[in-house]
mmCIF file as Biopython writes it, N, C-alpha, C and O atoms, coordinates in Angstrom:
data_model
#
loop_
_atom_site.group_PDB
_atom_site.id
_atom_site.type_symbol
_atom_site.label_atom_id
_atom_site.label_alt_id
_atom_site.label_comp_id
_atom_site.label_asym_id
_atom_site.label_entity_id
_atom_site.label_seq_id
_atom_site.pdbx_PDB_ins_code
_atom_site.Cartn_x
_atom_site.Cartn_y
_atom_site.Cartn_z
_atom_site.occupancy
_atom_site.B_iso_or_equiv
_atom_site.auth_seq_id
_atom_site.auth_asym_id
_atom_site.pdbx_PDB_model_num
ATOM 1   N N  . MET A ? 1  ? 58.271 38.219 6.596   1.0 0.0 1  A 1 
ATOM 2   C CA . MET A ? 1  ? 58.348 40.030 6.708   1.0 0.0 1  A 1 
ATOM 3   C C  . MET A ? 1  ? 56.424 39.735 8.095   1.0 0.0 1  A 1 
ATOM 4   O O  . MET A ? 1  ? 55.871 40.640 8.720   1.0 0.0 1  A 1 
ATOM 5   N N  . LYS A ? 2  ? 56.085 38.534 8.075   1.0 0.0 2  A 1 
ATOM 6   C CA . LYS A ? 2  ? 54.728 38.127 8.847   1.0 0.0 2  A 1 
ATOM 7   C C  . LYS A ? 2  ? 55.277 38.586 9.852   1.0 0.0 2  A 1 
ATOM 8   O O  . LYS A ? 2  ? 54.320 39.120 10.411  1.0 0.0 2  A 1 
ATOM 9   N N  . ASP A ? 3  ? 56.366 38.805 10.646  1.0 0.0 3  A 1 
ATOM 10  C CA . ASP A ? 3  ? 56.411 39.358 12.398  1.0 0.0 3  A 1 
ATOM 11  C C  . ASP A ? 3  ? 56.206 40.769 12.960  1.0 0.0 3  A 1 
ATOM 12  O O  . ASP A ? 3  ? 55.987 41.315 14.042  1.0 0.0 3  A 1 
ATOM 13  N N  . ILE A ? 4  ? 56.434 41.149 11.374  1.0 0.0 4  A 1 
ATOM 14  C CA . ILE A ? 4  ? 55.062 42.936 11.432  1.0 0.0 4  A 1 
ATOM 15  C C  . ILE A ? 4  ? 54.112 43.669 11.937  1.0 0.0 4  A 1 
ATOM 16  O O  . ILE A ? 4  ? 54.011 44.863 12.221  1.0 0.0 4  A 1 
ATOM 17  N N  . GLY A ? 5  ? 53.267 42.539 12.018  1.0 0.0 5  A 1 
ATOM 18  C CA . GLY A ? 5  ? 52.434 42.004 12.856  1.0 0.0 5  A 1 
ATOM 19  C C  . GLY A ? 5  ? 51.889 43.349 12.714  1.0 0.0 5  A 1 
ATOM 20  O O  . GLY A ? 5  ? 52.029 43.902 11.623  1.0 0.0 5  A 1 
ATOM 21  N N  . ASN A ? 6  ? 50.921 44.323 14.238  1.0 0.0 6  A 1 
ATOM 22  C CA . ASN A ? 6  ? 49.612 45.031 13.965  1.0 0.0 6  A 1 
ATOM 23  C C  . ASN A ? 6  ? 50.430 45.636 13.150  1.0 0.0 6  A 1 
ATOM 24  O O  . ASN A ? 6  ? 50.093 44.758 12.355  1.0 0.0 6  A 1 
ATOM 25  N N  . SER A ? 7  ? 51.329 46.404 12.437  1.0 0.0 7  A 1 
ATOM 26  C CA . SER A ? 7  ? 52.360 47.886 12.752  1.0 0.0 7  A 1 
ATOM 27  C C  . SER A ? 7  ? 52.300 47.462 10.945  1.0 0.0 7  A 1 
ATOM 28  O O  . SER A ? 7  ? 52.592 48.525 10.398  1.0 0.0 7  A 1 
ATOM 29  N N  . SER A ? 8  ? 52.100 46.596 10.049  1.0 0.0 8  A 1 
ATOM 30  C CA . SER A ? 8  ? 52.372 46.108 9.107   1.0 0.0 8  A 1 
ATOM 31  C C  . SER A ? 8  ? 50.591 47.591 8.462   1.0 0.0 8  A 1 
ATOM 32  O O  . SER A ? 8  ? 49.530 47.786 9.054   1.0 0.0 8  A 1 
ATOM 33  N N  . ILE A ? 9  ? 51.141 48.265 7.057   1.0 0.0 9  A 1 
ATOM 34  C CA . ILE A ? 9  ? 50.466 48.594 6.657   1.0 0.0 9  A 1 
ATOM 35  C C  . ILE A ? 9  ? 49.960 47.863 5.279   1.0 0.0 9  A 1 
ATOM 36  O O  . ILE A ? 9  ? 49.546 48.604 4.388   1.0 0.0 9  A 1 
ATOM 37  N N  . PHE A ? 10 ? 49.968 46.911 5.130   1.0 0.0 10 A 1 
ATOM 38  C CA . PHE A ? 10 ? 49.871 46.346 3.628   1.0 0.0 10 A 1 
ATOM 39  C C  . PHE A ? 10 ? 49.093 45.063 4.480   1.0 0.0 10 A 1 
ATOM 40  O O  . PHE A ? 10 ? 49.154 44.478 5.561   1.0 0.0 10 A 1 
ATOM 41  N N  . THR A ? 11 ? 48.364 45.064 3.269   1.0 0.0 11 A 1 
ATOM 42  C CA . THR A ? 11 ? 47.192 43.857 3.135   1.0 0.0 11 A 1 
ATOM 43  C C  . THR A ? 11 ? 48.810 42.886 2.474   1.0 0.0 11 A 1 
ATOM 44  O O  . THR A ? 11 ? 49.836 43.389 2.016   1.0 0.0 11 A 1 
ATOM 45  N N  . GLU A ? 12 ? 48.472 41.391 2.669   1.0 0.0 12 A 1 
ATOM 46  C CA . GLU A ? 12 ? 49.383 40.139 2.139   1.0 0.0 12 A 1 
ATOM 47  C C  . GLU A ? 12 ? 49.466 39.854 0.505   1.0 0.0 12 A 1 
ATOM 48  O O  . GLU A ? 12 ? 50.381 39.486 -0.233  1.0 0.0 12 A 1 
ATOM 49  N N  . GLU A ? 13 ? 48.169 40.175 0.308   1.0 0.0 13 A 1 
ATOM 50  C CA . GLU A ? 13 ? 48.569 41.230 -1.292  1.0 0.0 13 A 1 
ATOM 51  C C  . GLU A ? 13 ? 49.073 42.361 -1.428  1.0 0.0 13 A 1 
ATOM 52  O O  . GLU A ? 13 ? 50.282 42.177 -1.576  1.0 0.0 13 A 1 
ATOM 53  N N  . GLU A ? 14 ? 48.718 44.011 -1.484  1.0 0.0 14 A 1 
ATOM 54  C CA . GLU A ? 14 ? 50.090 44.376 -0.675  1.0 0.0 14 A 1 
ATOM 55  C C  . GLU A ? 14 ? 50.866 44.616 -0.758  1.0 0.0 14 A 1 
ATOM 56  O O  . GLU A ? 14 ? 51.326 45.439 -1.550  1.0 0.0 14 A 1 
ATOM 57  N N  . GLU A ? 15 ? 51.435 43.946 0.106   1.0 0.0 15 A 1 
ATOM 58  C CA . GLU A ? 15 ? 52.559 43.145 0.572   1.0 0.0 15 A 1 
ATOM 59  C C  . GLU A ? 15 ? 53.573 42.188 -0.693  1.0 0.0 15 A 1 
ATOM 60  O O  . GLU A ? 15 ? 54.756 42.453 -0.902  1.0 0.0 15 A 1 
ATOM 61  N N  . GLU A ? 16 ? 52.946 41.276 -1.289  1.0 0.0 16 A 1 
ATOM 62  C CA . GLU A ? 16 ? 53.321 40.828 -2.296  1.0 0.0 16 A 1 
ATOM 63  C C  . GLU A ? 16 ? 53.485 41.723 -3.415  1.0 0.0 16 A 1 
ATOM 64  O O  . GLU A ? 16 ? 54.640 42.099 -3.610  1.0 0.0 16 A 1 
ATOM 65  N N  . LEU A ? 17 ? 52.405 42.238 -4.355  1.0 0.0 17 A 1 
ATOM 66  C CA . LEU A ? 17 ? 52.701 43.883 -5.252  1.0 0.0 17 A 1 
ATOM 67  C C  . LEU A ? 17 ? 54.541 44.291 -5.356  1.0 0.0 17 A 1 
ATOM 68  O O  . LEU A ? 17 ? 55.538 44.332 -6.076  1.0 0.0 17 A 1 
ATOM 69  N N  . PHE A ? 18 ? 53.837 44.578 -3.683  1.0 0.0 18 A 1 
ATOM 70  C CA . PHE A ? 18 ? 55.009 46.160 -3.011  1.0 0.0 18 A 1 
ATOM 71  C C  . PHE A ? 18 ? 56.440 45.036 -3.714  1.0 0.0 18 A 1 
ATOM 72  O O  . PHE A ? 18 ? 57.219 45.352 -4.614  1.0 0.0 18 A 1 
ATOM 73  N N  . LEU A ? 19 ? 56.397 43.660 -2.908  1.0 0.0 19 A 1 
ATOM 74  C CA . LEU A ? 19 ? 57.976 42.884 -2.641  1.0 0.0 19 A 1 
ATOM 75  C C  . LEU A ? 19 ? 57.755 42.550 -4.138  1.0 0.0 19 A 1 
ATOM 76  O O  . LEU A ? 19 ? 58.555 43.319 -4.671  1.0 0.0 19 A 1 
ATOM 77  N N  . LEU A ? 20 ? 57.150 41.864 -5.130  1.0 0.0 20 A 1 
ATOM 78  C CA . LEU A ? 20 ? 57.171 41.772 -7.078  1.0 0.0 20 A 1 
ATOM 79  C C  . LEU A ? 20 ? 57.769 43.362 -7.879  1.0 0.0 20 A 1 
ATOM 80  O O  . LEU A ? 20 ? 58.751 43.506 -8.607  1.0 0.0 20 A 1 
ATOM 81  N N  . ARG A ? 21 ? 56.409 44.761 -7.251  1.0 0.0 21 A 1 
ATOM 82  C CA . ARG A ? 21 ? 57.487 45.684 -8.072  1.0 0.0 21 A 1 
ATOM 83  C C  . ARG A ? 21 ? 59.204 46.414 -7.532  1.0 0.0 21 A 1 
ATOM 84  O O  . ARG A ? 21 ? 60.089 46.974 -8.179  1.0 0.0 21 A 1 
ATOM 85  N N  . ASN A ? 22 ? 59.051 46.007 -5.866  1.0 0.0 22 A 1 
ATOM 86  C CA . ASN A ? 22 ? 60.359 46.797 -6.061  1.0 0.0 22 A 1 
ATOM 87  C C  . ASN A ? 22 ? 61.627 44.901 -6.632  1.0 0.0 22 A 1 
ATOM 88  O O  . ASN A ? 22 ? 62.712 44.986 -7.207  1.0 0.0 22 A 1 
ATOM 89  N N  . LYS A ? 23 ? 61.355 44.358 -6.462  1.0 0.0 23 A 1 
ATOM 90  C CA . LYS A ? 23 ? 62.283 43.368 -7.761  1.0 0.0 23 A 1 
ATOM 91  C C  . LYS A ? 23 ? 62.055 43.680 -8.513  1.0 0.0 23 A 1 
ATOM 92  O O  . LYS A ? 23 ? 61.389 42.650 -8.615  1.0 0.0 23 A 1 
ATOM 93  N N  . GLN A ? 24 ? 61.801 44.360 -9.707  1.0 0.0 24 A 1 
ATOM 94  C CA . GLN A ? 24 ? 61.382 45.015 -10.783 1.0 0.0 24 A 1 
ATOM 95  C C  . GLN A ? 24 ? 61.731 45.953 -10.745 1.0 0.0 24 A 1 
ATOM 96  O O  . GLN A ? 24 ? 61.818 46.607 -11.784 1.0 0.0 24 A 1 
ATOM 97  N N  . GLY A ? 25 ? 62.319 46.781 -8.812  1.0 0.0 25 A 1 
ATOM 98  C CA . GLY A ? 25 ? 62.693 48.315 -9.410  1.0 0.0 25 A 1 
ATOM 99  C C  . GLY A ? 25 ? 61.915 49.381 -9.701  1.0 0.0 25 A 1 
ATOM 100 O O  . GLY A ? 25 ? 62.276 50.521 -9.409  1.0 0.0 25 A 1 
ATOM 101 N N  . LYS A ? 26 ? 60.721 49.110 -10.328 1.0 0.0 26 A 1 
ATOM 102 C CA . LYS A ? 26 ? 59.683 50.254 -10.801 1.0 0.0 26 A 1 
ATOM 103 C C  . LYS A ? 26 ? 59.469 51.374 -8.873  1.0 0.0 26 A 1 
ATOM 104 O O  . LYS A ? 26 ? 59.409 52.573 -8.598  1.0 0.0 26 A 1 
ATOM 105 N N  . ILE A ? 27 ? 59.424 49.901 -7.944  1.0 0.0 27 A 1 
ATOM 106 C CA . ILE A ? 27 ? 58.624 50.749 -6.407  1.0 0.0 27 A 1 
ATOM 107 C C  . ILE A ? 27 ? 60.082 51.094 -5.364  1.0 0.0 27 A 1 
ATOM 108 O O  . ILE A ? 27 ? 60.509 50.119 -4.746  1.0 0.0 27 A 1 
ATOM 109 N N  . VAL A ? 28 ? 60.535 51.917 -5.247  1.0 0.0 28 A 1 
ATOM 110 C CA . VAL A ? 28 ? 62.001 52.028 -3.739  1.0 0.0 28 A 1 
ATOM 111 C C  . VAL A ? 28 ? 61.899 52.151 -2.464  1.0 0.0 28 A 1 
ATOM 112 O O  . VAL A ? 28 ? 62.775 51.861 -1.649  1.0 0.0 28 A 1 
ATOM 113 N N  . GLY A ? 29 ? 59.968 52.933 -2.053  1.0 0.0 29 A 1 
ATOM 114 C CA . GLY A ? 29 ? 59.563 53.262 -0.830  1.0 0.0 29 A 1 
ATOM 115 C C  . GLY A ? 29 ? 58.712 53.303 -1.265  1.0 0.0 29 A 1 
ATOM 116 O O  . GLY A ? 29 ? 58.498 53.042 -2.449  1.0 0.0 29 A 1 
ATOM 117 N N  . ILE A ? 30 ? 57.418 53.871 0.086   1.0 0.0 30 A 1 
ATOM 118 C CA . ILE A ? 30 ? 56.150 53.554 0.996   1.0 0.0 30 A 1 
ATOM 119 C C  . ILE A ? 30 ? 55.526 54.197 0.177   1.0 0.0 30 A 1 
ATOM 120 O O  . ILE A ? 30 ? 54.452 53.905 -0.349  1.0 0.0 30 A 1 
ATOM 121 N N  . LYS A ? 31 ? 56.897 56.128 -0.136  1.0 0.0 31 A 1 
ATOM 122 C CA . LYS A ? 31 ? 56.571 56.961 -1.167  1.0 0.0 31 A 1 
ATOM 123 C C  . LYS A ? 31 ? 55.780 56.947 -2.538  1.0 0.0 31 A 1 
ATOM 124 O O  . LYS A ? 31 ? 54.800 57.581 -2.930  1.0 0.0 31 A 1 
ATOM 125 N N  . ASP A ? 32 ? 56.842 55.666 -3.304  1.0 0.0 32 A 1 
ATOM 126 C CA . ASP A ? 32 ? 57.191 55.211 -4.443  1.0 0.0 32 A 1 
ATOM 127 C C  . ASP A ? 32 ? 54.521 54.802 -4.130  1.0 0.0 32 A 1 
ATOM 128 O O  . ASP A ? 32 ? 53.448 55.227 -4.558  1.0 0.0 32 A 1 
ATOM 129 N N  . LEU A ? 33 ? 55.177 53.607 -2.992  1.0 0.0 33 A 1 
ATOM 130 C CA . LEU A ? 33 ? 54.108 53.172 -3.084  1.0 0.0 33 A 1 
ATOM 131 C C  . LEU A ? 33 ? 52.385 53.452 -3.208  1.0 0.0 33 A 1 
ATOM 132 O O  . LEU A ? 33 ? 51.403 52.889 -3.691  1.0 0.0 33 A 1 
ATOM 133 N N  . LYS A ? 34 ? 52.763 54.888 -2.327  1.0 0.0 34 A 1 
ATOM 134 C CA . LYS A ? 34 ? 51.715 55.567 -3.005  1.0 0.0 34 A 1 
ATOM 135 C C  . LYS A ? 34 ? 50.916 55.980 -3.343  1.0 0.0 34 A 1 
ATOM 136 O O  . LYS A ? 34 ? 49.690 55.871 -3.360  1.0 0.0 34 A 1 
ATOM 137 N N  . GLN A ? 35 ? 52.084 56.833 -3.832  1.0 0.0 35 A 1 
ATOM 138 C CA . GLN A ? 35 ? 51.531 57.538 -5.264  1.0 0.0 35 A 1 
ATOM 139 C C  . GLN A ? 35 ? 51.450 56.509 -6.692  1.0 0.0 35 A 1 
ATOM 140 O O  . GLN A ? 35 ? 50.931 56.738 -7.785  1.0 0.0 35 A 1 
ATOM 141 N N  . ALA A ? 36 ? 52.243 55.202 -6.149  1.0 0.0 36 A 1 
ATOM 142 C CA . ALA A ? 36 ? 51.173 54.534 -7.778  1.0 0.0 36 A 1 
ATOM 143 C C  . ALA A ? 36 ? 50.096 53.763 -7.906  1.0 0.0 36 A 1 
ATOM 144 O O  . ALA A ? 36 ? 49.924 53.034 -8.883  1.0 0.0 36 A 1 
ATOM 145 N N  . ASN A ? 37 ? 49.201 53.873 -6.829  1.0 0.0 37 A 1 
ATOM 146 C CA . ASN A ? 37 ? 47.809 53.699 -6.703  1.0 0.0 37 A 1 
ATOM 147 C C  . ASN A ? 37 ? 47.884 52.077 -7.664  1.0 0.0 37 A 1 
ATOM 148 O O  . ASN A ? 37 ? 47.530 51.997 -8.841  1.0 0.0 37 A 1 
ATOM 149 N N  . PHE A ? 38 ? 48.337 51.084 -6.969  1.0 0.0 38 A 1 
ATOM 150 C CA . PHE A ? 38 ? 47.790 50.271 -8.532  1.0 0.0 38 A 1 
ATOM 151 C C  . PHE A ? 38 ? 46.640 49.904 -9.619  1.0 0.0 38 A 1 
ATOM 152 O O  . PHE A ? 38 ? 46.919 49.228 -10.609 1.0 0.0 38 A 1 
#
């Protein structure tokens, strides 16, 4: 994921949360991520 560089819209913390939730099946895409409002 480090290859993305400046095109990434996530901070490292958000990316970790996204990947964690994705593994849990709670979030499956950017739309869901934006609606989740951590």
